[in-house]
MIDOSE-1310 file (N, C-alpha, C; in nm, 2 decimals, decimal comma, always signed):
residues 262
mnqi	+0,08/-0,12/+0,00/+0,00/+0,00/+0,00/+0,09/+0,13/+0,00; +0,06/+0,22/-0,09/+0,13/+0,34/-0,10/+0,08/+0,44/+0,01; +0,18/+0,51/+0,07/+0,15/+0,62/+0,16/+0,19/+0,75/+0,10; +0,10/+0,84/+0,08/+0,12/+0,97/+0,02/+0,08/+1,08/+0,11
kiyq	+0,18/+1,18/+0,14/+0,14/+1,29/+0,23/+0,04/+1,38/+0,16; -0,05/+1,44/+0,23/-0,14/+1,53/+0,18/-0,16/+1,65/+0,28; -0,17/+1,77/+0,23/-0,19/+1,89/+0,31/-0,31/+1,96/+0,25; -0,38/+2,03/+0,33/-0,49/+2,11/+0,29/-0,47/+2,25/+0,34
vdaf	-0,46/+2,35/+0,25/-0,43/+2,49/+0,29/-0,54/+2,58/+0,23; -0,58/+2,67/+0,32/-0,68/+2,77/+0,28/-0,59/+2,89/+0,22; -0,60/+2,91/+0,09/-0,52/+3,01/+0,02/-0,60/+3,14/+0,00; -0,52/+3,25/+0,00/-0,58/+3,38/+0,00/-0,68/+3,40/+0,12
aekv	-0,63/+3,35/+0,24/-0,71/+3,35/+0,36/-0,64/+3,42/+0,47; -0,72/+3,50/+0,55/-0,67/+3,56/+0,67/-0,68/+3,46/+0,79; -0,78/+3,37/+0,78/-0,80/+3,27/+0,88/-0,86/+3,15/+0,82; -0,85/+3,03/+0,89/-0,91/+2,91/+0,85/-1,06/+2,92/+0,82
ftgn	-1,11/+2,85/+0,72/-1,25/+2,85/+0,68/-1,28/+2,97/+0,59; -1,18/+3,04/+0,55/-1,20/+3,15/+0,45/-1,10/+3,12/+0,33; -1,11/+3,21/+0,23/-1,02/+3,19/+0,11/-1,06/+3,06/+0,03; -0,97/+3,00/-0,04/-1,00/+2,89/-0,12/-0,91/+2,77/-0,08
paav	-0,98/+2,66/-0,04/-0,90/+2,54/+0,01/-0,85/+2,47/-0,11; -0,72/+2,42/-0,10/-0,66/+2,34/-0,20/-0,58/+2,23/-0,13; -0,58/+2,11/-0,19/-0,50/+2,00/-0,14/-0,37/+2,00/-0,21; -0,27/+1,96/-0,14/-0,13/+1,95/-0,20/-0,07/+1,81/-0,17
cply	-0,03/+1,74/-0,27/+0,04/+1,61/-0,25/+0,18/+1,62/-0,31; +0,28/+1,63/-0,22/+0,42/+1,62/-0,27/+0,46/+1,48/-0,30; +0,52/+1,46/-0,42/+0,56/+1,33/-0,47/+0,71/+1,32/-0,50; +0,76/+1,20/-0,50/+0,90/+1,18/-0,54/+0,90/+1,11/-0,68
dwlp	+0,79/+1,06/-0,72/+0,77/+1,01/-0,86/+0,63/+1,03/-0,89; +0,60/+1,06/-1,02/+0,47/+1,08/-1,07/+0,38/+0,96/-1,05; +0,26/+0,97/-1,00/+0,16/+0,87/-1,01/+0,10/+0,86/-1,15; +0,03/+0,75/-1,19/-0,04/+0,75/-1,31/-0,14/+0,87/-1,31
dekm	-0,17/+0,93/-1,43/-0,26/+1,04/-1,44/-0,40/+1,00/-1,38; -0,44/+0,88/-1,42/-0,58/+0,84/-1,37/-0,58/+0,83/-1,22; -0,47/+0,79/-1,15/-0,47/+0,79/-1,01/-0,47/+0,93/-0,95; -0,40/+1,02/-1,01/-0,41/+1,16/-0,96/-0,55/+1,22/-0,97
qlia	-0,61/+1,19/-1,09/-0,75/+1,23/-1,11/-0,84/+1,18/-1,00; -0,83/+1,05/-0,97/-0,91/+0,99/-0,87/-0,89/+1,05/-0,73; -0,77/+1,08/-0,70/-0,74/+1,15/-0,57/-0,81/+1,28/-0,57; -0,80/+1,36/-0,68/-0,86/+1,49/-0,68/-1,01/+1,48/-0,67
menn	-1,07/+1,37/-0,73/-1,21/+1,35/-0,72/-1,25/+1,32/-0,58; -1,17/+1,23/-0,51/-1,20/+1,19/-0,38/-1,19/+1,31/-0,28; -1,09/+1,40/-0,31/-1,07/+1,52/-0,22/-1,19/+1,62/-0,24; -1,25/+1,62/-0,36/-1,37/+1,70/-0,39/-1,35/+1,85/-0,35
laet	-1,23/+1,90/-0,38/-1,20/+2,04/-0,37/-1,18/+2,10/-0,51; -1,18/+2,23/-0,51/-1,17/+2,29/-0,64/-1,04/+2,25/-0,71; -0,93/+2,24/-0,64/-0,81/+2,19/-0,70/-0,73/+2,10/-0,60; -0,66/+2,00/-0,66/-0,56/+1,93/-0,59/-0,43/+1,94/-0,67
afvn	-0,33/+1,99/-0,60/-0,20/+2,01/-0,67/-0,11/+1,89/-0,64; -0,03/+1,85/-0,74/+0,07/+1,74/-0,72/+0,20/+1,81/-0,77; +0,30/+1,79/-0,68/+0,43/+1,85/-0,71/+0,54/+1,75/-0,69; +0,63/+1,74/-0,80/+0,73/+1,64/-0,80/+0,86/+1,70/-0,74
lnth	+0,90/+1,65/-0,63/+1,01/+1,70/-0,56/+1,15/+1,66/-0,61; +1,15/+1,56/-0,71/+1,27/+1,51/-0,77/+1,30/+1,58/-0,90; +1,23/+1,69/-0,93/+1,25/+1,77/-1,05/+1,30/+1,91/-1,02; +1,37/+1,97/-1,11/+1,42/+2,11/-1,09/+1,41/+2,18/-1,22
pyel	+1,33/+2,29/-1,23/+1,23/+2,33/-1,12/+1,13/+2,22/-1,09; +1,06/+2,24/-0,98/+0,96/+2,14/-0,94/+0,85/+2,14/-1,04; +0,82/+2,02/-1,09/+0,71/+2,01/-1,18/+0,58/+2,01/-1,10; +0,48/+2,09/-1,15/+0,36/+2,11/-1,07/+0,24/+2,09/-1,17
rwft	+0,14/+2,01/-1,12/+0,02/+1,99/-1,19/-0,10/+2,01/-1,10; -0,21/+2,04/-1,17/-0,33/+2,08/-1,09/-0,45/+2,00/-1,15; -0,53/+1,94/-1,06/-0,65/+1,87/-1,10/-0,77/+1,92/-1,03; -0,88/+1,94/-1,10/-1,01/+1,96/-1,04/-1,07/+1,82/-1,01
ptte	-1,19/+1,81/-0,96/-1,25/+1,68/-0,94/-1,27/+1,60/-1,07; -1,27/+1,68/-1,18/-1,31/+1,62/-1,31/-1,20/+1,63/-1,42; -1,10/+1,72/-1,41/-1,01/+1,73/-1,52/-0,88/+1,80/-1,47; -0,77/+1,78/-1,55/-0,65/+1,85/-1,53/-0,66/+1,99/-1,59
vdlc	-0,60/+2,09/-1,53/-0,61/+2,23/-1,58/-0,47/+2,28/-1,61; -0,46/+2,39/-1,69/-0,33/+2,44/-1,73/-0,27/+2,54/-1,63; -0,35/+2,60/-1,55/-0,30/+2,70/-1,45/-0,39/+2,71/-1,33; -0,34/+2,72/-1,21/-0,42/+2,74/-1,10/-0,34/+2,82/-0,99
ghat	-0,39/+2,94/-0,96/-0,32/+3,03/-0,87/-0,33/+2,98/-0,72; -0,45/+2,96/-0,67/-0,46/+2,93/-0,53/-0,39/+2,80/-0,49; -0,39/+2,70/-0,58/-0,33/+2,58/-0,55/-0,17/+2,59/-0,56; -0,13/+2,68/-0,64/+0,02/+2,71/-0,64/+0,06/+2,78/-0,52
lats	-0,02/+2,88/-0,47/+0,01/+2,94/-0,34/+0,01/+2,84/-0,23; -0,09/+2,75/-0,23/-0,09/+2,64/-0,13/+0,03/+2,55/-0,13; +0,07/+2,52/-0,25/+0,19/+2,43/-0,27/+0,31/+2,50/-0,22; +0,32/+2,63/-0,25/+0,44/+2,71/-0,20/+0,44/+2,72/-0,05
rvlf	+0,33/+2,73/+0,01/+0,32/+2,74/+0,16/+0,37/+2,60/+0,22; +0,33/+2,49/+0,16/+0,37/+2,36/+0,20/+0,52/+2,34/+0,19; +0,57/+2,38/+0,07/+0,72/+2,36/+0,05/+0,80/+2,46/+0,14; +0,76/+2,58/+0,15/+0,83/+2,67/+0,24/+0,83/+2,63/+0,38
deyl	+0,72/+2,57/+0,43/+0,71/+2,54/+0,57/+0,75/+2,40/+0,61; +0,74/+2,31/+0,51/+0,76/+2,16/+0,54/+0,89/+2,10/+0,47; +0,94/+2,16/+0,37/+1,04/+2,09/+0,29/+1,16/+2,17/+0,26; +1,16/+2,30/+0,26/+1,27/+2,39/+0,23/+1,34/+2,45/+0,35
akde	+1,46/+2,49/+0,33/+1,54/+2,55/+0,44/+1,47/+2,69/+0,47; +1,48/+2,73/+0,59/+1,41/+2,85/+0,64/+1,45/+2,97/+0,57; +1,58/+2,98/+0,52/+1,62/+3,10/+0,45/+1,59/+3,10/+0,30; +1,52/+3,00/+0,25/+1,48/+3,00/+0,11/+1,36/+3,07/+0,09
neil	+1,36/+3,17/+0,01/+1,24/+3,26/-0,01/+1,18/+3,26/-0,15; +1,23/+3,17/-0,24/+1,18/+3,17/-0,37/+1,17/+3,03/-0,42; +1,07/+3,00/-0,50/+1,05/+2,87/-0,56/+1,02/+2,88/-0,71; +1,08/+2,79/-0,79/+1,05/+2,79/-0,93/+0,97/+2,66/-0,96
fssr	+0,87/+2,67/-1,04/+0,79/+2,56/-1,08/+0,79/+2,55/-1,24; +0,78/+2,43/-1,28/+0,76/+2,40/-1,43/+0,62/+2,35/-1,44; +0,54/+2,41/-1,54/+0,40/+2,37/-1,55/+0,36/+2,38/-1,70; +0,24/+2,34/-1,72/+0,18/+2,35/-1,85/+0,18/+2,50/-1,90
sgil	+0,18/+2,59/-1,81/+0,18/+2,73/-1,84/+0,32/+2,79/-1,84; +0,42/+2,71/-1,85/+0,56/+2,75/-1,85/+0,62/+2,76/-1,71; +0,73/+2,84/-1,69/+0,79/+2,85/-1,56/+0,72/+2,95/-1,48; +0,69/+2,91/-1,36/+0,62/+3,00/-1,26/+0,71/+3,02/-1,14
ksfk	+0,69/+3,13/-1,08/+0,77/+3,16/-0,96/+0,69/+3,21/-0,84; +0,72/+3,16/-0,72/+0,66/+3,22/-0,60/+0,77/+3,27/-0,51; +0,73/+3,37/-0,43/+0,83/+3,42/-0,33/+0,76/+3,47/-0,21; +0,83/+3,47/-0,10/+0,77/+3,52/+0,03/+0,81/+3,67/+0,05
hhdk	+0,71/+3,74/+0,09/+0,73/+3,88/+0,13/+0,65/+3,92/+0,25; +0,71/+3,94/+0,36/+0,64/+3,96/+0,49/+0,55/+3,84/+0,52; +0,42/+3,86/+0,54/+0,34/+3,75/+0,58/+0,26/+3,69/+0,46; +0,30/+3,73/+0,34/+0,23/+3,69/+0,22/+0,32/+3,61/+0,13
ifld	+0,26/+3,52/+0,04/+0,33/+3,46/-0,06/+0,28/+3,52/-0,19; +0,37/+3,55/-0,28/+0,34/+3,61/-0,41/+0,36/+3,51/-0,52; +0,27/+3,51/-0,62/+0,29/+3,43/-0,74/+0,33/+3,52/-0,85; +0,43/+3,47/-0,93/+0,47/+3,55/-1,05/+0,42/+3,47/-1,17
fprd	+0,32/+3,52/-1,23/+0,25/+3,45/-1,34/+0,25/+3,53/-1,47; +0,24/+3,46/-1,59/+0,23/+3,54/-1,71/+0,10/+3,62/-1,72; +0,11/+3,74/-1,77/-0,01/+3,82/-1,77/-0,09/+3,78/-1,89; -0,22/+3,80/-1,88/-0,32/+3,77/-1,99/-0,36/+3,90/-2,05
vpkp	-0,42/+3,90/-2,17/-0,46/+4,02/-2,24/-0,61/+4,02/-2,26; -0,68/+4,11/-2,20/-0,83/+4,12/-2,22/-0,86/+4,19/-2,35; -0,93/+4,11/-2,44/-0,97/+4,16/-2,57/-1,12/+4,17/-2,58; -1,17/+4,29/-2,62/-1,31/+4,31/-2,62/-1,38/+4,22/-2,72
vkit	-1,49/+4,16/-2,68/-1,57/+4,07/-2,77/-1,72/+4,11/-2,76; -1,79/+4,06/-2,86/-1,93/+4,09/-2,87/-2,01/+4,02/-2,75; -2,10/+4,09/-2,69/-2,19/+4,04/-2,59/-2,30/+3,96/-2,66; -2,30/+3,83/-2,63/-2,39/+3,74/-2,70/-2,52/+3,71/-2,62
klin	-2,62/+3,65/-2,68/-2,74/+3,62/-2,61/-2,71/+3,51/-2,51; -2,62/+3,42/-2,54/-2,59/+3,31/-2,44/-2,52/+3,36/-2,32; -2,43/+3,46/-2,34/-2,37/+3,53/-2,22/-2,47/+3,59/-2,13; -2,56/+3,67/-2,19/-2,67/+3,74/-2,12/-2,76/+3,64/-2,04
ealt	-2,79/+3,53/-2,11/-2,88/+3,42/-2,04/-2,80/+3,35/-1,93; -2,67/+3,33/-1,95/-2,59/+3,26/-1,85/-2,57/+3,35/-1,72; -2,55/+3,48/-1,74/-2,53/+3,57/-1,63/-2,66/+3,63/-1,57; -2,77/+3,62/-1,65/-2,90/+3,67/-1,62/-2,91/+3,82/-1,61
ikpe	-2,80/+3,89/-1,62/-2,79/+4,04/-1,63/-2,69/+4,07/-1,74; -2,73/+4,17/-1,82/-2,64/+4,21/-1,93/-2,52/+4,29/-1,88; -2,40/+4,25/-1,91/-2,28/+4,32/-1,86/-2,26/+4,45/-1,93; -2,19/+4,54/-1,87/-2,15/+4,67/-1,93/-2,05/+4,65/-2,05
glfk	-1,97/+4,55/-2,03/-1,87/+4,52/-2,14/-1,83/+4,37/-2,12; -1,77/+4,31/-2,23/-1,73/+4,18/-2,23/-1,59/+4,16/-2,29; -1,50/+4,09/-2,23/-1,37/+4,07/-2,28/-1,34/+3,92/-2,28; -1,24/+3,88/-2,35/-1,19/+3,74/-2,36/-1,04/+3,74/-2,34
gkdd	-1,00/+3,65/-2,25/-0,86/+3,63/-2,23/-0,82/+3,49/-2,29; -0,71/+3,44/-2,25/-0,67/+3,31/-2,30/-0,76/+3,20/-2,27; -0,82/+3,20/-2,15/-0,90/+3,09/-2,11/-1,04/+3,13/-2,07; -1,06/+3,26/-2,03/-1,18/+3,30/-1,96/-1,25/+3,42/-2,03
ylai	-1,38/+3,43/-2,01/-1,45/+3,56/-2,04/-1,44/+3,65/-1,91; -1,44/+3,78/-1,94/-1,44/+3,88/-1,83/-1,56/+3,97/-1,86; -1,66/+3,96/-1,77/-1,78/+4,05/-1,78/-1,77/+4,16/-1,68; -1,79/+4,28/-1,73/-1,78/+4,40/-1,64/-1,91/+4,45/-1,60
fkse	-1,93/+4,48/-1,47/-2,06/+4,54/-1,43/-2,04/+4,67/-1,35; -2,15/+4,74/-1,32/-2,13/+4,88/-1,27/-2,10/+4,89/-1,13; -2,13/+4,78/-1,05/-2,11/+4,80/-0,90/-2,08/+4,67/-0,83; -2,03/+4,68/-0,71/-2,01/+4,56/-0,63/-2,14/+4,50/-0,59
tvik	-2,24/+4,58/-0,57/-2,37/+4,53/-0,53/-2,43/+4,44/-0,64; -2,41/+4,48/-0,77/-2,45/+4,39/-0,88/-2,37/+4,26/-0,88; -2,24/+4,27/-0,86/-2,16/+4,15/-0,86/-2,21/+4,05/-0,76; -2,24/+4,10/-0,64/-2,28/+4,01/-0,53/-2,42/+3,95/-0,55
sikp	-2,50/+4,02/-0,63/-2,64/+3,98/-0,65/-2,66/+3,88/-0,76; -2,56/+3,86/-0,85/-2,58/+3,78/-0,97/-2,59/+3,63/-0,93; -2,69/+3,56/-0,99/-2,71/+3,42/-0,97/-2,72/+3,36/-1,11; -2,60/+3,30/-1,15/-2,59/+3,26/-1,29/-2,68/+3,13/-1,32
dfsk	-2,71/+3,12/-1,45/-2,77/+2,99/-1,50/-2,65/+2,90/-1,54; -2,62/+2,81/-1,46/-2,50/+2,73/-1,49/-2,52/+2,63/-1,60; -2,64/+2,59/-1,63/-2,66/+2,50/-1,74/-2,63/+2,58/-1,87; -2,67/+2,71/-1,88/-2,64/+2,79/-2,00/-2,49/+2,82/-2,00
mskl	-2,43/+2,85/-1,89/-2,29/+2,89/-1,88/-2,20/+2,77/-1,92; -2,24/+2,65/-1,89/-2,16/+2,53/-1,93/-2,15/+2,51/-2,08; -2,23/+2,58/-2,16/-2,23/+2,57/-2,30/-2,13/+2,67/-2,37; -2,07/+2,76/-2,29/-1,98/+2,86/-2,34/-1,84/+2,79/-2,36
kcrg	-1,78/+2,82/-2,47/-1,65/+2,76/-2,50/-1,53/+2,84/-2,43; -1,51/+2,81/-2,31/-1,41/+2,87/-2,23/-1,39/+2,79/-2,10; -1,29/+2,83/-2,02/-1,27/+2,76/-1,89/-1,37/+2,81/-1,80; -1,41/+2,94/-1,80/-1,50/+2,99/-1,71/-1,53/+3,14/-1,74
viis	-1,61/+3,20/-1,65/-1,66/+3,34/-1,67/-1,62/+3,42/-1,54; -1,55/+3,53/-1,55/-1,52/+3,62/-1,44/-1,62/+3,73/-1,45; -1,68/+3,77/-1,34/-1,75/+3,90/-1,34/-1,68/+3,99/-1,24; -1,68/+4,12/-1,27/-1,60/+4,21/-1,20/-1,65/+4,36/-1,20
svgd	-1,62/+4,43/-1,10/-1,66/+4,58/-1,10/-1,56/+4,65/-1,01; -1,56/+4,78/-1,01/-1,49/+4,86/-0,91/-1,54/+4,82/-0,77; -1,45/+4,81/-0,67/-1,49/+4,77/-0,53/-1,53/+4,89/-0,45; -1,61/+4,87/-0,34/-1,64/+4,97/-0,25/-1,53/+5,01/-0,16
kvdf	-1,45/+4,90/-0,11/-1,34/+4,92/-0,02/-1,21/+4,88/-0,07; -1,20/+4,82/-0,19/-1,08/+4,78/-0,26/-1,09/+4,83/-0,40; -0,98/+4,81/-0,47/-0,98/+4,86/-0,61/-1,08/+4,80/-0,70; -1,09/+4,66/-0,69/-1,19/+4,59/-0,77/-1,23/+4,46/-0,70
vsrf	-1,35/+4,42/-0,73/-1,40/+4,29/-0,68/-1,43/+4,20/-0,80; -1,44/+4,07/-0,77/-1,48/+3,97/-0,88/-1,54/+3,85/-0,82; -1,60/+3,77/-0,91/-1,64/+3,63/-0,88/-1,61/+3,55/-1,00; -1,60/+3,42/-0,98/-1,55/+3,33/-1,10/-1,64/+3,21/-1,10
fapq	-1,69/+3,18/-1,22/-1,78/+3,06/-1,24/-1,72/+2,97/-1,34; -1,71/+2,84/-1,31/-1,64/+2,75/-1,41/-1,71/+2,61/-1,41; -1,84/+2,61/-1,45/-1,91/+2,48/-1,45/-1,84/+2,38/-1,55; -1,77/+2,44/-1,65/-1,70/+2,35/-1,75/-1,60/+2,26/-1,69
tgin	-1,54/+2,30/-1,57/-1,44/+2,22/-1,51/-1,49/+2,16/-1,38; -1,62/+2,16/-1,36/-1,68/+2,10/-1,24/-1,69/+2,18/-1,12; -1,66/+2,31/-1,13/-1,67/+2,41/-1,02/-1,77/+2,52/-1,06; -1,89/+2,52/-1,00/-1,98/+2,62/-1,04/-1,93/+2,76/-1,00
edpv	-1,89/+2,78/-0,87/-1,82/+2,90/-0,83/-1,70/+2,87/-0,75; -1,59/+2,93/-0,79/-1,46/+2,91/-0,72/-1,45/+3,01/-0,61; -1,41/+2,98/-0,49/-1,41/+3,08/-0,38/-1,31/+3,19/-0,41; -1,18/+3,16/-0,44/-1,09/+3,27/-0,47/-0,99/+3,21/-0,58
tgst	-0,97/+3,28/-0,69/-0,91/+3,23/-0,80/-0,79/+3,32/-0,84; -0,66/+3,27/-0,81/-0,55/+3,35/-0,84/-0,53/+3,37/-0,99; -0,55/+3,26/-1,07/-0,52/+3,27/-1,22/-0,61/+3,38/-1,29; -0,73/+3,40/-1,24/-0,82/+3,50/-1,31/-0,76/+3,64/-1,30
htll	-0,68/+3,66/-1,19/-0,62/+3,79/-1,17/-0,50/+3,82/-1,27; -0,46/+3,72/-1,35/-0,37/+3,75/-1,46/-0,44/+3,83/-1,57; -0,58/+3,82/-1,58/-0,66/+3,89/-1,67/-0,72/+4,02/-1,61; -0,76/+4,00/-1,48/-0,82/+4,12/-1,41/-0,72/+4,23/-1,39
tpyw	-0,60/+4,19/-1,35/-0,51/+4,30/-1,31/-0,47/+4,39/-1,43; -0,44/+4,34/-1,55/-0,42/+4,43/-1,67/-0,54/+4,51/-1,70; -0,66/+4,46/-1,69/-0,78/+4,53/-1,72/-0,80/+4,65/-1,62; -0,79/+4,62/-1,49/-0,82/+4,73/-1,40/-0,70/+4,82/-1,38
akil	-0,58/+4,78/-1,41/-0,46/+4,87/-1,41/-0,48/+4,98/-1,51; -0,53/+4,94/-1,63/-0,55/+5,04/-1,73/-0,67/+5,13/-1,70; -0,78/+5,08/-1,65/-0,90/+5,16/-1,61/-0,87/+5,25/-1,50; -0,80/+5,20/-1,40/-0,78/+5,28/-1,28/-0,65/+5,36/-1,28
kkdt	-0,57/+5,33/-1,38/-0,44/+5,40/-1,40/-0,34/+5,38/-1,28; -0,33/+5,26/-1,24/-0,24/+5,23/-1,13/-0,19/+5,08/-1,15; -0,07/+5,05/-1,12/-0,01/+4,92/-1,14/-0,02/+4,83/-1,01; -0,04/+4,89/-0,90/-0,05/+4,81/-0,77/-0,20/+4,82/-0,72
llay	-0,26/+4,70/-0,71/-0,41/+4,71/-0,68/-0,44/+4,61/-0,57; -0,54/+4,64/-0,49/-0,60/+4,55/-0,39/-0,73/+4,50/-0,44; -0,74/+4,36/-0,44/-0,86/+4,30/-0,50/-0,93/+4,21/-0,39; -1,06/+4,19/-0,41/-1,13/+4,10/-0,32/-1,23/+4,02/-0,41
qcse	-1,22/+3,88/-0,39/-1,31/+3,79/-0,46/-1,43/+3,77/-0,36; -1,54/+3,82/-0,40/-1,66/+3,82/-0,30/-1,75/+3,70/-0,32; -1,69/+3,58/-0,31/-1,76/+3,46/-0,30/-1,81/+3,44/-0,15; -1,88/+3,33/-0,12/-1,93/+3,31/+0,01/-1,81/+3,31/+0,11
rgge	-1,70/+3,24/+0,07/-1,58/+3,23/+0,16/-1,50/+3,36/+0,16; -1,48/+3,41/+0,04/-1,41/+3,54/+0,02/-1,26/+3,53/+0,04; -1,19/+3,62/-0,03/-1,05/+3,63/-0,01/-0,99/+3,75/-0,07; -0,88/+3,81/-0,01/-0,82/+3,93/-0,06/-0,69/+3,90/-0,13
lsck	-0,66/+3,97/-0,24/-0,54/+3,95/-0,32/-0,47/+4,08/-0,35; -0,34/+4,08/-0,33/-0,26/+4,20/-0,37/-0,20/+4,17/-0,51; -0,23/+4,26/-0,60/-0,19/+4,24/-0,74/-0,10/+4,36/-0,79; +0,00/+4,32/-0,87/+0,09/+4,42/-0,92/+0,12/+4,38/-1,07
lmph	+0,09/+4,48/-1,16/+0,12/+4,46/-1,30/+0,26/+4,49/-1,34; +0,32/+4,39/-1,41/+0,46/+4,40/-1,45/+0,45/+4,40/-1,61; +0,57/+4,43/-1,68/+0,56/+4,44/-1,82/+0,51/+4,32/-1,89; +0,54/+4,20/-1,85/+0,49/+4,08/-1,91/+0,44/+3,98/-1,81
rvei	+0,43/+4,02/-1,69/+0,39/+3,92/-1,58/+0,29/+4,00/-1,49; +0,23/+3,92/-1,40/+0,15/+3,97/-1,29/+0,19/+3,91/-1,16; +0,21/+3,99/-1,06/+0,24/+3,93/-0,92/+0,11/+3,93/-0,85; +0,07/+3,82/-0,79/-0,05/+3,80/-0,71/-0,02/+3,74/-0,58
ggks	-0,05/+3,82/-0,47/-0,01/+3,78/-0,34/-0,12/+3,76/-0,24; -0,10/+3,67/-0,14/-0,20/+3,66/-0,04/-0,15/+3,58/+0,08; -0,23/+3,58/+0,18/-0,20/+3,50/+0,30/-0,26/+3,36/+0,29; -0,22/+3,27/+0,38/-0,26/+3,13/+0,37/-0,26/+3,07/+0,51
kfyl	-0,35/+2,97/+0,53/-0,36/+2,90/+0,66/-0,36/+2,75/+0,64; -0,28/+2,68/+0,71/-0,29/+2,53/+0,71/-0,42/+2,49/+0,78; -0,49/+2,39/+0,72/-0,61/+2,33/+0,78/-0,58/+2,18/+0,81; -0,51/+2,11/+0,73/-0,49/+1,97/+0,75/-0,36/+1,92/+0,70
kgti	-0,30/+1,82/+0,78/-0,18/+1,75/+0,74/-0,21/+1,60/+0,77; -0,19/+1,52/+0,66/-0,23/+1,38/+0,68/-0,16/+1,29/+0,58; -0,22/+1,17/+0,56/-0,16/+1,07/+0,47/-0,27/+1,00/+0,40; -0,25/+0,98/+0,27/-0,34/+0,91/+0,18/-0,29/+0,76/+0,17
si	-0,37/+0,66/+0,19/-0,34/+0,52/+0,18/-0,41/+0,47/+0,05; -0,33/+0,43/-0,05/-0,39/+0,37/-0,17/-0,31/+0,25/-0,21
């Protein structure tokens, strides 16, 4: 019987039971893909990250309960927290990962971990009938990035009130749909829906901020922004726009340390 360590970390969280929970499984050899998918399904979290400690940079992969994805921010932050606290020397402040989305970097700064991700480009697109039906409210504007749609609304109140039609949304050809507006107490707020990957609403999504940060940096004319994803659990993100990258930072809290027996 194989024994695999597992950690659960609440990412972008000030305290346990907030932010976005992710499972992290450090490995010394890759498991078969179907085995990793089954573990992610059994965990039933938005993401389970698998990191290969025998590779340099560390190879990192992410699985939802139903599929492997190309990029996941909160599970990368969770993985970084596990490695910094459990596996690396105390004076190590930076980690390099190899992933489907290229080389990724994370680093510690005060009480936060920052992710260095490639920036996305929001391109305006036509607002379709299907988008309107999926969101139930017509957005002020619609953009498309590499993986996601970004729908802009006029206020945080509207963002919090939206109740999507997930059956309609699942028909869109994308990873998911971000909705966003200027925030009442932060620079901008957002929510993220991804029924296509088995997650109707993700609590806090680091990767969407590679698209949100360039958009709001241009609108608000500032490169350093404070964001809040106003899901039921909620989470705060510190974002900084770089020439070709985006830095996304947040706090994190350990919830669980255990062993999988398979």
